[in-house]
FINU-771811 format. One record per residue: residue number from 1; x, z, y of N, C-alpha, C, CB in turn; residue in one letter. Coordinates in Angstrom, 1 decimal, m for minus. Atoms other than C-alpha are relative to their C-alpha. Glycine has a CB too. Layout:
NUM X Z Y X Z Y X Z Y X Z Y A
...
***
This chain:
1 1.0 m0.5 m0.6 134.7 49.9 98.2 m0.1 m1.0 1.6 0.3 1.8 0.1 M
2 0.1 0.5 m1.1 132.8 48.2 100.9 m0.7 0.4 1.3 m0.2 m0.8 m0.3 D
3 0.3 m0.8 m0.8 133.0 50.0 104.0 m0.5 m0.9 1.4 1.3 1.0 0.1 N
4 0.6 0.5 m1.1 131.5 47.5 106.2 m1.6 0.1 0.2 0.5 m1.4 m0.1 S
5 1.2 0.0 m0.2 128.4 47.8 108.2 m1.0 m1.0 0.4 m0.1 0.6 0.6 K
6 0.9 1.2 0.2 125.5 46.3 108.6 m0.4 m0.6 1.4 m1.3 0.4 m0.8 P
7 0.0 0.7 m1.3 124.8 43.7 111.3 m1.4 0.0 0.1 0.8 m1.3 0.1 T
8 1.7 0.7 m0.6 121.6 42.9 113.4 0.5 m1.4 0.2 m0.9 0.8 1.7 I
9 m0.2 1.1 m1.1 121.5 39.3 114.2 m0.6 m0.4 0.8 0.2 m0.8 m0.1 R
10 1.2 0.3 m1.4 120.1 38.2 117.5 m1.1 m0.7 m0.3 0.6 m0.9 1.3 A
11 1.1 0.9 0.4 117.7 36.0 115.9 m0.9 1.2 m1.0 0.7 m1.6 m1.0 D
12 0.8 m1.3 0.8 116.3 39.5 113.9 m0.8 0.3 0.9 0.8 1.3 m0.6 D
13 1.1 m0.5 m0.6 113.2 40.3 115.7 m0.8 0.5 m0.5 m0.6 m0.5 0.6 S
14 1.0 m1.0 0.8 111.5 41.9 113.5 0.0 1.3 0.1 0.2 m0.1 m1.4 S
15 0.1 m1.5 0.0 112.9 44.8 114.2 m0.3 0.6 1.5 1.4 0.6 m0.5 R
16 m0.2 m0.3 m1.4 112.2 44.9 118.0 m1.5 m0.4 m0.3 1.2 m0.8 1.2 F
17 1.1 0.3 0.0 108.3 44.7 119.1 m0.2 m1.3 0.8 m0.7 1.0 0.4 P
18 0.3 1.3 m1.2 107.0 41.4 120.9 m0.4 0.5 1.0 m1.0 m1.2 m0.3 S
19 1.0 0.0 m1.2 106.2 41.0 124.2 m1.2 0.3 0.2 m0.1 m0.8 0.4 D
20 1.2 0.2 0.0 103.0 40.6 123.5 m0.7 1.1 m0.3 m0.3 m1.0 m0.8 S
21 0.8 m1.2 0.6 102.6 43.7 121.4 0.3 0.8 1.3 0.5 0.8 m1.6 S
22 m0.4 m0.8 m1.5 104.2 45.6 124.5 m0.9 0.0 0.6 1.1 m0.4 0.9 V
23 1.2 0.0 m1.1 101.7 44.3 126.8 m1.3 0.5 m0.7 m0.3 m1.5 0.7 Q
24 1.5 m0.5 0.7 98.8 45.1 124.0 0.1 1.7 0.3 m0.2 m0.4 m2.1 A
25 0.0 m1.2 m0.2 100.1 48.8 124.3 0.0 0.2 1.6 1.1 0.6 m0.6 L
26 0.0 m0.3 m1.3 100.6 49.0 128.0 m1.5 0.3 0.3 0.7 m1.1 0.9 D
27 1.2 0.3 m0.9 97.1 47.4 128.3 m1.0 1.2 m0.2 m0.8 m1.5 m0.5 A
28 0.6 m1.3 1.0 95.6 50.1 125.5 0.2 1.3 0.8 0.9 0.2 m1.6 E
29 m0.5 m1.5 m1.0 97.3 53.0 127.7 m0.6 0.0 1.2 1.8 0.0 0.5 L
30 0.6 0.0 m1.2 95.8 51.9 130.9 m1.9 0.4 m0.4 0.3 m1.7 0.8 V
31 1.8 m0.4 0.1 92.0 51.9 129.2 0.3 1.1 m0.5 m1.3 m1.0 m1.1 R
32 0.2 m1.6 0.1 92.9 55.2 127.8 0.1 0.9 0.9 0.8 0.6 m0.7 S
33 0.3 m1.1 m1.3 93.6 56.7 131.3 m0.8 m0.2 0.5 0.7 0.3 1.0 R
34 1.0 0.1 m0.4 90.7 54.9 132.4 m1.0 0.5 m0.5 0.0 m0.9 0.1 A
35 0.5 m0.8 0.7 88.7 56.2 129.8 m0.5 1.5 0.3 0.6 m0.1 m0.9 N
36 m0.5 m1.1 0.1 90.1 59.5 130.2 m0.5 0.6 1.6 1.7 0.0 m0.3 L
37 0.7 m0.2 m1.6 89.2 59.7 134.2 m1.1 m0.2 0.1 0.4 m0.9 1.1 K
38 1.4 0.2 m0.2 85.6 58.2 133.4 m0.6 1.9 m0.5 m0.7 m1.5 m1.2 M
39 0.5 m1.3 0.5 85.1 61.3 131.2 0.6 1.5 0.9 0.7 m0.1 m1.6 V
40 m0.1 m0.9 m0.8 86.8 63.7 133.6 m1.1 m0.2 1.5 1.7 0.0 0.2 F
41 0.9 0.1 m1.4 84.6 62.3 136.6 m1.1 0.2 m0.3 0.0 m1.1 0.7 D
42 1.9 0.0 0.5 81.1 62.3 134.7 0.0 1.7 m0.2 m0.7 m1.1 m2.1 H
43 0.6 m1.2 0.2 81.7 66.0 134.0 m0.4 1.2 1.1 0.8 0.5 m0.8 S
44 0.2 m0.7 m1.2 80.2 68.8 136.0 0.5 1.1 0.3 m1.0 0.2 0.3 D
45 m1.3 m0.9 m0.3 83.2 71.0 135.6 1.4 m0.5 0.9 0.6 0.4 m1.6 Q
46 m1.6 0.1 m0.9 86.3 71.2 138.2 1.1 0.1 m1.6 0.3 1.9 1.4 A
47 m1.0 m0.2 1.3 89.2 70.2 135.4 1.2 m0.5 0.7 m0.3 m0.9 m1.4 I
48 m1.3 0.4 0.1 92.7 69.8 135.9 1.1 0.8 m0.3 0.3 m0.3 1.0 Y
49 m0.9 m0.3 1.1 96.1 70.4 134.5 1.3 0.2 1.1 0.1 m1.3 m1.4 S
50 m1.1 m0.1 m0.6 99.6 71.6 136.1 0.8 0.1 m0.9 0.1 0.9 1.0 V
51 m1.8 m0.1 0.9 103.5 71.6 134.8 0.3 1.3 0.3 1.6 m1.2 0.5 D
52 m0.4 m1.7 m0.4 105.3 74.9 134.4 0.6 m0.1 1.2 1.1 0.8 m0.9 R
53 m0.3 m0.1 m1.3 106.4 73.9 138.0 m1.2 0.1 1.0 1.0 m1.1 0.3 N
54 1.3 0.0 m0.4 102.5 74.4 139.1 m0.1 m1.3 0.8 m0.3 1.4 0.8 F
55 0.2 1.2 m0.9 102.5 70.8 140.4 m0.7 m0.8 m1.0 1.3 m0.8 0.5 R
56 1.1 0.1 0.4 99.5 69.3 139.8 0.1 m1.5 m1.1 m1.0 0.0 1.2 L
57 0.4 1.3 1.0 99.0 66.4 136.7 m0.6 m0.9 0.5 m0.9 0.1 m1.0 V
58 1.2 0.7 m0.1 95.9 65.4 136.4 m1.1 1.0 0.7 m0.4 m0.4 m1.4 A
59 1.1 m1.4 m0.6 92.4 66.7 138.2 m0.9 m1.4 0.2 0.4 1.3 1.8 H
60 1.1 0.6 m0.4 89.2 65.0 138.7 m0.8 m0.1 1.1 m0.5 0.1 m0.6 N
61 0.6 m0.1 m1.4 86.8 64.2 141.4 m1.1 0.9 0.4 m0.4 m1.2 0.4 S
62 0.8 m1.2 m0.7 84.8 67.5 141.3 1.0 1.3 0.8 m1.0 0.8 m1.3 V
63 m1.4 m0.7 m0.7 88.3 69.6 142.0 0.2 m0.6 1.3 1.4 m0.3 m0.8 L
64 m0.4 0.5 m1.1 88.7 67.0 144.9 m1.3 0.2 0.8 0.7 m1.4 m0.2 E
65 1.1 m0.7 m0.8 84.9 68.2 146.1 0.3 0.9 0.6 m1.0 0.4 m0.4 E
66 m0.1 m1.5 m0.4 85.5 71.5 146.2 1.2 0.4 0.8 0.1 1.0 m1.2 I
67 m0.9 m0.4 m1.0 89.0 71.5 147.7 m0.4 m0.2 1.4 1.3 m0.6 m0.3 M
68 0.3 0.9 m1.4 87.9 69.3 150.4 m1.0 1.2 1.0 m1.1 m1.8 m0.6 H
69 1.4 m0.8 m0.7 84.4 71.5 151.1 0.8 1.2 0.4 m1.6 0.3 m1.1 R
70 m0.4 m1.2 0.0 86.4 74.8 150.9 1.1 m0.2 1.0 0.3 0.4 m1.3 L
71 m1.6 m0.2 m0.8 90.0 74.1 152.4 0.2 m1.2 0.7 1.4 0.2 m1.0 W
72 m0.4 0.9 m0.2 89.8 70.8 153.6 1.5 m0.8 m0.6 m0.3 0.2 1.1 G
73 m1.2 0.6 1.0 92.6 69.7 150.7 0.0 m1.3 m0.3 0.0 0.5 m1.2 I
74 m0.3 1.1 0.5 93.7 66.3 150.0 0.5 m0.1 m1.2 0.5 m0.5 0.6 E
75 m0.9 m0.2 1.1 94.7 66.1 146.6 0.6 m1.1 m0.5 m0.5 0.5 m1.1 L
76 m0.9 1.2 0.4 97.7 64.0 145.4 0.7 0.9 m1.3 1.1 m0.7 1.4 K
77 m0.9 m0.4 1.4 99.6 64.2 141.9 1.4 0.3 0.3 0.0 m1.3 m1.1 E
78 m1.8 m1.0 m0.2 102.7 66.6 142.0 0.1 0.4 1.1 1.6 m0.9 m0.1 G
79 m0.6 m1.1 m0.5 101.8 68.8 144.6 m0.6 1.3 m0.4 0.1 0.0 1.3 M
80 m0.1 m1.1 0.2 101.9 72.1 144.5 m1.1 0.8 0.7 1.2 0.3 0.5 D
81 1.0 m0.1 m0.8 98.5 73.4 145.1 0.2 1.6 1.0 m1.3 0.0 m1.1 L
82 m0.6 m1.4 m0.7 99.7 77.1 146.3 0.3 m0.3 1.1 1.0 0.6 m0.5 R
83 m0.2 0.3 m1.9 101.4 75.8 149.3 m0.9 m0.5 0.9 1.0 m1.0 0.5 K
84 0.9 0.3 m1.2 98.1 74.4 150.8 m1.0 0.8 m0.1 m0.6 m1.3 0.0 Y
85 0.8 m1.1 0.0 96.0 77.4 149.8 0.2 1.6 1.0 0.1 0.2 m1.4 L
86 m0.4 m1.4 m0.6 95.2 80.4 151.6 0.6 0.9 m0.6 m1.1 0.6 0.4 P
87 m0.9 m0.9 0.8 97.5 83.2 150.9 m1.0 1.2 m1.1 1.1 0.8 1.1 P
88 0.5 m0.1 0.8 95.0 85.0 149.3 m0.6 m0.6 m1.6 m0.3 0.1 0.5 E
89 0.1 0.7 0.9 93.9 82.4 147.3 0.9 m0.5 m1.0 m0.3 m0.8 0.6 E
90 m1.2 0.5 0.8 97.3 81.0 146.4 0.3 1.2 m0.6 1.4 m0.7 0.9 A
91 m0.7 m1.4 0.9 98.3 84.9 145.2 m0.9 m0.2 m1.3 m0.2 1.9 0.8 G
92 0.9 0.0 1.2 95.1 84.6 142.8 0.6 m1.3 m1.0 m1.9 m0.2 0.6 F
93 m0.2 1.8 1.1 96.2 80.7 141.3 1.5 0.8 m0.4 0.4 m2.4 1.3 W
94 m1.3 m0.3 m0.1 99.9 82.1 141.6 m0.2 1.2 m1.5 0.5 0.7 1.9 D
95 0.2 m0.8 1.0 98.9 85.1 139.1 m0.8 m0.2 m1.5 m0.4 0.9 0.6 V
96 0.8 0.2 0.8 96.5 83.4 136.8 0.8 m0.9 m0.6 m1.2 m0.4 0.4 A
97 m1.1 1.1 0.6 98.7 80.3 136.3 0.9 0.4 m0.9 0.9 m0.6 0.9 L
98 m1.2 m0.5 0.5 101.6 82.5 135.7 m0.3 0.6 m1.7 0.7 1.3 1.2 T
99 0.6 m1.2 1.1 99.5 84.6 133.1 m0.3 m0.9 m1.4 m1.7 0.9 0.8 R
100 0.2 1.4 1.0 98.3 81.2 131.1 1.1 m0.4 m0.4 m0.6 m1.2 0.5 A
101 m1.4 1.0 0.7 102.1 80.0 131.1 0.7 1.3 m1.1 1.4 m0.7 1.5 Y
102 m0.4 m0.9 1.2 102.8 83.2 128.9 m0.8 m0.3 m1.6 m0.5 1.6 0.5 C
103 0.8 0.5 1.1 100.3 81.6 126.4 m1.3 0.8 0.0 0.8 0.1 m1.4 G
104 0.9 m0.9 0.3 97.5 83.7 126.8 m1.3 m0.9 0.5 0.3 1.5 0.7 E
105 0.8 0.9 m0.4 94.2 81.5 127.2 m1.1 1.4 0.4 m0.4 m1.5 m1.1 P
106 0.9 m1.3 m0.8 91.5 83.8 129.4 m0.8 m0.9 1.2 1.3 1.4 1.0 F
107 1.5 0.7 m0.9 88.2 83.0 131.6 0.3 1.0 1.0 m1.9 0.1 m0.6 T
108 m0.1 m1.1 m1.0 87.9 85.0 134.8 m1.0 m0.9 1.3 1.9 0.4 0.4 V
109 0.9 0.0 m0.9 85.2 84.9 137.5 0.6 m0.2 1.6 m0.6 1.2 m0.3 E
110 m0.4 m0.4 m1.6 85.7 84.2 141.3 m0.9 m0.5 1.1 1.4 m0.5 0.3 R
111 1.0 0.2 m1.1 83.4 84.2 144.5 0.7 m0.9 0.6 m0.4 1.1 1.0 T
112 m0.5 0.2 m1.5 83.6 81.9 147.2 m1.5 m0.5 0.9 1.3 m1.4 0.1 Y
113 1.3 0.0 m0.9 81.4 82.3 150.3 0.5 m1.7 0.9 0.0 1.7 1.3 E
114 m0.4 1.2 m0.8 81.1 78.9 152.5 m1.0 0.3 0.9 0.1 m1.5 m0.8 T
115 0.9 m0.4 m1.2 79.1 78.7 155.8 m1.2 m0.1 m0.2 0.1 m0.7 1.1 P
116 1.1 0.2 0.6 76.0 77.2 153.7 m0.2 1.1 m0.8 m0.1 m1.2 m0.6 D
117 0.6 m0.4 1.3 75.9 79.1 150.6 1.3 0.7 m0.8 m0.7 m1.5 m0.8 R
118 m1.2 m0.9 0.0 77.9 81.5 148.5 m0.2 m0.2 m2.0 m0.3 2.2 1.0 R
119 m0.2 0.5 1.4 79.3 80.1 145.0 0.9 1.0 m1.0 0.7 m1.4 0.2 A
120 m0.9 m0.9 0.6 80.5 81.6 142.1 0.2 m1.0 m1.3 m0.7 1.7 m0.3 I
121 m1.0 0.7 0.9 83.0 79.9 139.6 0.4 0.7 m1.0 1.1 m0.5 0.7 M
122 m0.3 m0.2 1.0 83.9 80.4 136.4 1.4 m0.6 m0.4 m1.0 m0.2 m0.7 D
123 m1.2 0.7 0.2 87.6 79.5 135.5 0.6 0.2 m1.4 1.0 0.3 0.9 F
124 m0.8 0.0 1.1 89.0 78.9 132.2 1.4 m0.9 0.0 m0.8 m0.5 m1.1 S
125 m1.7 0.9 0.3 93.0 78.5 131.8 0.3 0.0 m1.4 1.4 0.9 0.7 F
126 m0.2 0.6 1.4 94.3 76.9 128.5 1.1 m0.4 0.1 m0.8 m1.0 m0.4 N
127 m1.1 0.5 0.2 97.8 77.0 127.7 0.5 m1.4 m0.4 0.2 0.6 m0.6 P
128 m0.5 1.6 0.4 99.2 73.4 127.0 1.3 0.1 m0.9 0.3 m0.9 1.5 I
129 m0.6 m0.3 0.6 101.3 73.5 124.1 0.7 m1.3 m0.7 m0.6 0.9 m0.5 Q
130 m0.6 0.9 m0.2 104.3 71.3 123.6 1.2 0.3 m0.9 0.0 m0.2 1.3 D
131 m1.0 m0.6 0.9 106.7 71.9 120.4 m0.1 1.2 m0.3 1.2 m0.1 0.4 G
132 0.0 m1.3 0.0 105.6 75.2 120.4 0.2 1.0 1.0 0.8 0.2 m0.7 G
133 m0.3 m0.7 m1.3 106.1 76.2 123.7 m1.1 m0.4 1.1 1.5 m0.5 0.5 E
134 0.5 0.5 m0.6 104.0 76.0 126.9 0.2 m0.6 1.1 m0.6 0.6 0.0 V
135 m0.5 0.9 m1.0 104.5 73.1 129.1 m0.9 m0.3 1.3 0.3 m1.3 m0.6 S
136 0.6 0.3 m1.3 101.8 73.3 131.7 m1.5 0.8 m0.7 m0.1 m1.9 0.5 G
137 1.7 m0.8 0.2 97.7 74.7 132.0 m0.7 m1.1 0.4 m0.5 1.6 1.0 V
138 1.3 0.9 m0.4 94.8 73.0 131.8 m1.0 1.0 0.4 m0.6 m0.9 m1.3 A
139 0.7 m0.6 m0.9 92.0 74.4 133.9 m1.3 m0.5 0.3 0.7 m0.1 1.0 V
140 1.5 1.2 0.3 88.3 73.9 133.4 m0.7 1.1 1.1 m1.1 m0.3 m2.1 F
141 0.9 m0.2 m1.0 85.9 75.3 136.6 m1.0 m0.4 0.0 0.3 m0.4 0.9 G
142 1.5 0.6 m0.1 82.4 75.2 136.3 m0.7 1.5 1.2 m1.1 m0.1 m2.3 K
143 1.0 m1.5 m0.8 79.9 77.2 138.8 m1.0 0.1 m0.7 m0.7 0.0 1.7 E
144 1.0 m0.1 0.7 77.6 79.3 137.7 m0.8 1.2 0.6 0.3 m0.1 m1.4 I
145 0.6 m0.8 m1.1 76.0 80.6 140.7 m1.7 0.0 m0.5 0.3 m0.8 1.6 S
146 1.7 0.0 0.4 72.4 79.4 139.3 m0.2 1.1 m1.3 m0.6 m1.8 m0.5 R
147 0.2 m1.0 1.3 72.9 81.1 135.8 0.1 1.4 0.6 1.3 m0.1 m1.2 E
148 m0.4 m1.1 m0.2 74.2 84.2 137.6 m1.3 0.6 0.7 1.3 0.0 0.7 R
149 1.1 m0.8 m0.7 71.0 84.3 139.6 m1.1 0.1 m0.6 m0.4 m0.5 1.1 A
150 1.3 m0.3 0.7 68.7 83.9 136.9 m0.1 1.1 m0.7 m0.5 m0.9 m0.8 T
151 m0.2 m1.4 0.9 70.4 86.4 134.7 m0.3 1.5 1.2 2.0 0.0 m0.6 L
152 0.9 m1.1 m0.9 69.7 88.8 138.2 m1.1 0.1 0.2 0.3 0.1 1.0 E
153 1.4 0.1 m0.2 66.5 88.1 138.7 m1.1 0.4 m1.3 m0.1 m1.3 0.4 A
154 0.4 m0.8 1.1 65.6 88.7 134.8 0.5 1.4 m0.2 0.3 m0.6 m1.2 L
155 m0.2 m1.4 0.4 67.3 91.6 134.8 m0.7 1.1 1.1 1.8 0.3 m0.2 S
156 1.2 m0.6 m1.1 65.3 92.8 137.9 m1.1 0.0 m0.3 m0.1 m0.5 1.3 A
157 1.7 m0.1 0.2 62.0 91.9 136.8 0.4 1.0 m1.4 m1.0 m2.0 m0.4 S
158 0.0 m0.8 1.4 62.8 93.8 133.3 0.4 2.0 0.5 1.6 m1.0 m1.3 E
159 0.1 m1.3 m0.5 63.8 96.9 135.5 m1.3 0.3 0.5 1.0 0.1 1.0 F
160 1.3 m0.5 m0.6 60.4 96.4 137.2 m0.6 0.3 m1.2 m0.9 m1.0 0.9 R
161 0.5 m0.1 1.3 59.0 96.2 133.9 m0.2 1.2 m0.2 0.6 m0.6 m0.9 Y
162 m0.1 m1.1 0.7 60.4 99.4 132.6 m0.6 1.0 0.9 1.2 0.3 m0.3 R
163 0.5 m0.4 m0.5 59.7 101.0 135.4 m1.6 0.4 0.0 0.4 m0.3 0.6 Q
164 1.3 0.2 0.0 56.0 100.1 135.8 m0.4 0.7 m1.4 m0.4 m1.6 0.3 L
165 0.3 m1.0 1.3 55.8 101.1 131.8 0.4 1.6 m0.1 0.7 m0.6 m1.3 F
166 m0.1 m1.3 0.2 57.5 104.4 132.2 m0.8 0.7 0.9 1.1 0.5 0.2 E
167 1.0 m0.8 m1.0 55.3 105.5 135.1 m1.3 m0.2 0.2 0.4 m0.2 1.1 E
168 1.3 0.0 0.1 52.4 104.2 134.3 m0.9 1.3 m0.7 m0.3 m1.2 m0.7 S
169 0.8 m1.2 0.1 49.2 106.7 134.2 m0.6 0.0 m1.2 m0.9 0.2 1.0 P
170 0.7 0.3 0.8 48.1 105.1 131.3 0.6 0.1 m1.4 m0.4 m1.0 0.3 L
171 m1.2 0.4 1.4 49.4 105.4 127.6 0.5 m1.6 m0.4 m0.7 0.5 m1.6 P
172 m0.4 1.5 0.6 51.2 102.3 126.5 1.4 0.1 m0.7 0.0 m1.3 1.3 M
173 m1.1 0.0 1.3 53.4 101.4 123.5 0.4 m1.6 0.0 m0.9 0.6 m1.8 W
174 m0.3 1.3 0.6 55.1 98.5 122.3 m0.2 0.0 m1.7 1.6 m0.4 0.3 I
175 0.3 m0.2 1.3 54.5 98.2 118.6 0.7 m1.2 m1.0 m1.7 0.0 m0.1 V
176 m0.3 0.5 0.6 56.4 96.0 116.0 m1.1 m0.6 m1.2 1.0 0.6 0.0 D
177 1.1 0.5 0.6 53.6 93.5 114.6 0.0 m0.3 m1.8 m0.2 m1.2 0.9 L
178 m0.7 m0.1 1.4 55.3 93.0 111.2 m0.1 1.2 m0.8 1.5 m0.1 0.2 E
179 0.3 m1.1 1.1 55.7 96.5 110.0 m0.6 1.4 0.6 1.6 0.4 m0.8 T
180 0.8 m0.9 m0.8 53.3 98.4 112.9 0.8 1.2 0.3 m1.2 0.3 m0.7 L
181 m0.5 m1.4 m0.6 56.1 100.8 113.7 m0.1 m0.1 1.6 1.5 0.4 m0.3 K
182 m0.3 0.0 m1.6 56.0 102.0 117.5 1.5 m0.3 0.2 m0.3 1.6 0.9 F
183 m1.1 0.2 m0.4 59.1 100.6 119.0 0.2 1.0 1.5 0.1 m1.6 0.1 R
184 m0.2 m0.7 m1.2 58.6 102.3 122.5 m1.3 0.5 0.4 0.6 m0.7 0.9 H
185 1.1 m0.5 m0.7 56.2 104.6 124.2 0.5 0.7 1.5 m0.9 1.1 m0.9 V
186 m0.3 m0.5 m1.5 55.7 106.1 127.8 m0.3 1.2 m0.3 m0.8 m0.7 1.4 N
187 0.2 m1.5 m0.3 55.4 109.3 128.8 m1.3 0.5 m0.2 0.3 0.4 1.3 Q
188 1.7 m0.4 m0.2 51.5 109.4 129.2 m0.4 m0.3 m1.3 m1.0 m1.0 1.3 A
189 m0.1 0.3 2.0 51.4 108.0 125.2 m0.1 1.4 m0.5 1.7 m0.7 m0.7 A
190 m0.2 m1.5 0.8 52.9 111.3 124.6 m0.4 1.1 0.1 1.0 0.4 0.0 C
191 0.8 m1.2 m0.2 51.3 114.0 126.8 m1.7 m0.2 m0.4 0.3 0.5 1.6 E
192 1.7 0.1 0.3 47.5 112.1 126.0 m0.1 0.4 m1.9 m0.8 m2.0 0.5 L
193 0.0 0.0 1.2 48.5 112.4 122.1 0.7 0.9 m0.8 0.2 m1.1 m0.3 Y
194 m0.5 m1.5 0.2 50.4 115.5 121.7 1.2 m0.8 m0.9 m1.2 1.3 m1.0 G
195 m0.9 0.2 0.3 53.3 113.5 120.2 1.4 m0.2 0.6 m0.3 m0.6 m0.6 Y
196 m1.0 m0.2 m1.0 56.9 113.8 121.4 0.5 m2.1 m0.4 1.5 1.7 m0.5 T
197 m0.5 1.3 0.1 58.6 110.0 121.8 0.8 0.0 m1.9 1.3 m0.2 1.5 E
198 m0.6 0.3 1.5 60.6 110.7 118.4 m1.0 m0.2 m1.0 1.0 1.1 m0.6 T
199 1.0 m0.1 0.9 57.8 111.4 116.6 m1.1 m1.3 m0.2 m0.8 1.2 0.3 E
200 0.8 1.3 0.3 55.8 108.3 117.6 1.1 m0.9 m0.7 m0.6 m0.8 1.6 F
201 m0.7 0.6 0.6 59.0 106.4 116.7 0.4 0.1 m1.4 0.7 0.0 0.7 L
202 m0.2 m0.3 1.1 58.8 107.8 113.3 m1.4 m0.3 m1.1 0.5 1.4 0.2 D
203 1.6 0.4 0.3 55.1 106.4 113.0 m0.1 m1.4 0.2 m1.2 0.8 0.9 R
204 0.2 1.3 0.1 53.2 103.2 112.6 m1.2 0.6 1.1 m0.2 m1.0 m1.6 T
205 1.2 0.0 m0.4 50.2 102.4 114.4 m1.1 0.6 m0.8 m0.2 m1.1 0.1 I
206 1.1 m0.1 0.2 48.1 102.9 112.1 m0.1 1.9 m0.6 m0.4 m1.2 m0.9 L
207 m0.2 m1.7 0.2 49.1 106.9 111.5 m1.0 0.6 1.5 2.1 0.6 0.2 D
208 1.4 m0.2 m0.7 46.6 107.3 114.5 m1.1 m0.5 m0.1 m0.1 0.0 1.1 I
209 1.4 0.5 0.1 43.6 105.7 113.3 m0.1 1.4 m1.5 m0.2 m2.3 m0.4 R
210 0.8 m0.9 0.8 41.4 108.0 110.8 0.3 m0.8 m1.6 m1.9 0.1 0.5 S
211 m0.5 0.9 1.3 42.2 106.7 107.0 m1.1 m0.8 m0.5 0.5 0.8 m1.2 P
212 0.9 0.7 0.3 38.8 105.4 106.7 m0.3 m1.2 0.8 m0.9 0.7 m0.1 D
213 m0.3 0.8 m1.2 39.6 103.1 109.7 1.3 m1.1 m0.1 0.3 1.1 1.2 E
214 m1.5 0.5 0.0 43.2 102.0 108.5 m0.6 m1.5 m0.6 1.4 1.1 m1.1 Q
215 0.3 1.3 0.5 42.0 99.2 106.3 m0.5 m1.3 1.2 m1.1 0.2 m1.2 E
216 1.1 1.2 m1.2 39.5 97.4 109.0 1.2 m0.2 1.0 m1.7 1.0 1.1 Y
217 m0.7 0.6 m1.3 42.2 97.8 111.8 1.4 m1.2 m0.7 0.6 1.6 1.0 F
218 m0.3 0.8 0.6 44.5 96.0 109.2 m0.1 m1.5 0.1 m0.2 0.3 m0.7 R
219 0.6 1.6 0.6 42.4 93.2 108.3 m0.6 m0.6 1.3 m1.4 0.0 m1.4 E
220 0.6 0.3 m1.1 40.5 92.8 111.5 0.8 0.1 1.5 m1.1 0.9 0.0 H
221 m0.2 m0.2 m1.6 41.9 94.2 114.7 1.7 m0.6 0.1 m0.2 2.0 0.6 T
222 m1.6 0.6 m0.3 45.8 93.1 114.0 m0.2 m1.3 0.1 1.2 0.3 m1.1 I
223 0.4 1.6 m0.4 44.6 89.4 113.8 m0.1 m0.2 1.3 m1.3 m0.6 m0.5 P
224 0.7 m0.1 m1.4 43.0 89.9 117.1 1.3 0.2 0.9 m1.2 1.3 0.0 I
225 m1.0 m0.9 m0.7 46.1 91.6 118.6 0.9 m1.3 m0.1 0.5 1.7 m0.7 I
226 m0.9 1.0 m0.3 48.2 88.5 117.6 m0.3 m1.2 0.6 0.6 m0.3 m0.9 R
227 0.5 1.2 m0.8 46.3 86.0 119.2 0.3 0.0 1.1 m1.3 m0.2 0.0 D
228 m0.6 0.0 m1.6 48.0 85.5 122.3 m1.2 m0.9 0.6 1.8 m0.8 0.2 V
229 0.9 0.5 m1.0 44.8 83.6 123.6 m1.0 0.6 0.1 m0.4 m1.1 0.0 Q
230 1.2 m0.8 m0.4 42.5 86.4 123.3 0.3 1.0 0.9 m0.6 0.5 m1.0 Y
231 m0.5 m1.1 m0.9 42.5 88.7 126.4 m0.9 1.0 0.5 0.6 m0.5 1.0 E
232 1.0 m1.1 m0.6 39.3 90.7 126.2 0.3 1.3 m1.2 m2.0 m0.6 0.0 E
233 m0.2 m1.4 0.6 39.9 94.6 125.3 m0.7 0.3 m1.6 m0.6 1.1 1.1 P
234 0.8 m0.3 1.4 39.0 95.9 122.0 0.0 1.6 m0.1 0.8 m0.7 m1.4 I
235 0.4 m1.3 0.1 37.2 99.4 121.8 0.5 0.7 m1.6 m1.6 0.0 0.4 V
236 m0.3 m0.7 0.9 39.2 101.4 119.0 m0.3 1.6 m0.2 1.2 m0.4 0.0 V
237 m0.2 m1.4 0.1 39.5 105.1 117.8 1.2 0.6 m0.6 m0.9 0.4 m0.7 H
238 m0.9 m0.4 0.3 42.3 107.2 117.4 m0.2 1.3 0.0 0.9 m0.3 0.5 H
239 0.3 m1.0 0.5 43.1 110.3 116.2 1.8 0.9 0.7 m0.6 m0.2 m1.8 I
240 m1.1 m1.1 m0.7 45.5 113.0 118.5 0.5 0.7 m1.1 m0.5 1.2 1.0 K
241 m0.8 m1.1 0.4 48.2 115.1 116.9 m1.2 1.0 m0.5 1.0 0.4 1.2 K
242 0.4 m0.7 0.6 46.0 117.9 116.7 m1.6 m0.4 m0.6 0.2 1.0 0.8 N
243 1.1 0.6 1.0 42.9 116.2 114.9 m0.8 m0.5 1.0 m0.8 1.1 m1.1 G
244 0.6 0.1 m0.8 41.0 115.6 118.0 0.0 m1.9 0.0 0.6 0.9 1.0 E
245 m0.1 1.2 0.2 39.3 112.1 117.7 m0.4 m0.4 1.4 m0.8 m0.5 m1.1 R
246 0.3 0.2 m1.7 39.1 110.0 121.2 m0.6 m1.7 m0.5 1.9 0.0 1.5 I
247 0.3 1.6 0.1 37.5 106.6 122.0 1.1 m0.6 1.1 m1.7 m0.5 0.5 D
248 m1.0 0.7 m1.2 40.3 104.2 123.7 m0.5 m1.6 0.0 2.0 0.2 m0.5 A
249 0.0 1.2 m0.1 40.4 100.7 125.0 0.9 m0.5 0.2 m0.6 m0.5 0.7 L
250 m1.5 1.1 0.2 43.2 98.3 123.5 m0.1 m0.9 0.9 0.2 m0.8 m1.4 L
251 m0.6 1.1 m1.0 44.7 96.3 126.0 1.2 m1.0 m0.6 0.5 0.7 1.3 H
252 m0.9 1.2 0.6 47.5 93.5 124.6 0.4 m1.0 0.5 m0.5 m0.6 m0.8 H
***
């Protein structure tokens, strides 16, 4: 039996990458890092990652601007941000990053007060998996102050609308123009027509009209109501719960 070991001749260069191949790989790596950096810096989010020792591995210019504006911190790779932050802020990041290191992705909001404005940030913590173990955490932070202000304004507007709707002395209701069912009515409508809110919601707008006028209302009045350009009030005849017939001026 031949127990001799295979040998590699000094001139057997096919087993090793050439210098030009190594240089090409190095150049590609540099380009990839440059492209990644460009993507990072063109994002509207603050992006960075840390290793298991809380050391900064990568970050973008958005984070640099935030850290400098809030706390005057100049970022450098390898630094532990917790050592440069105020105690309360350092405590927040210590808890959040530790939680992410346990393998749990999550999102949390945080508010920052500056001399010139108030900023609300939404932070997304994402564990970085390496061979089934968490080797670091990637963090994405986006300012949502404008979105939050819009939602708060919308909520306030909706509250005012509901208040005006509910407290209006005039009968008001919301009707589904496909099914013609009442979706919401105010107290003034209940008092005038004699129906409770529950009774109204079990009916359609045709139920407060006399049978001989229902077809006309469906064929002629409904198309006018659906026309958002038509703003003139419409005179209609309604029937109350007790059978009393009343004239009504319909606005939509």
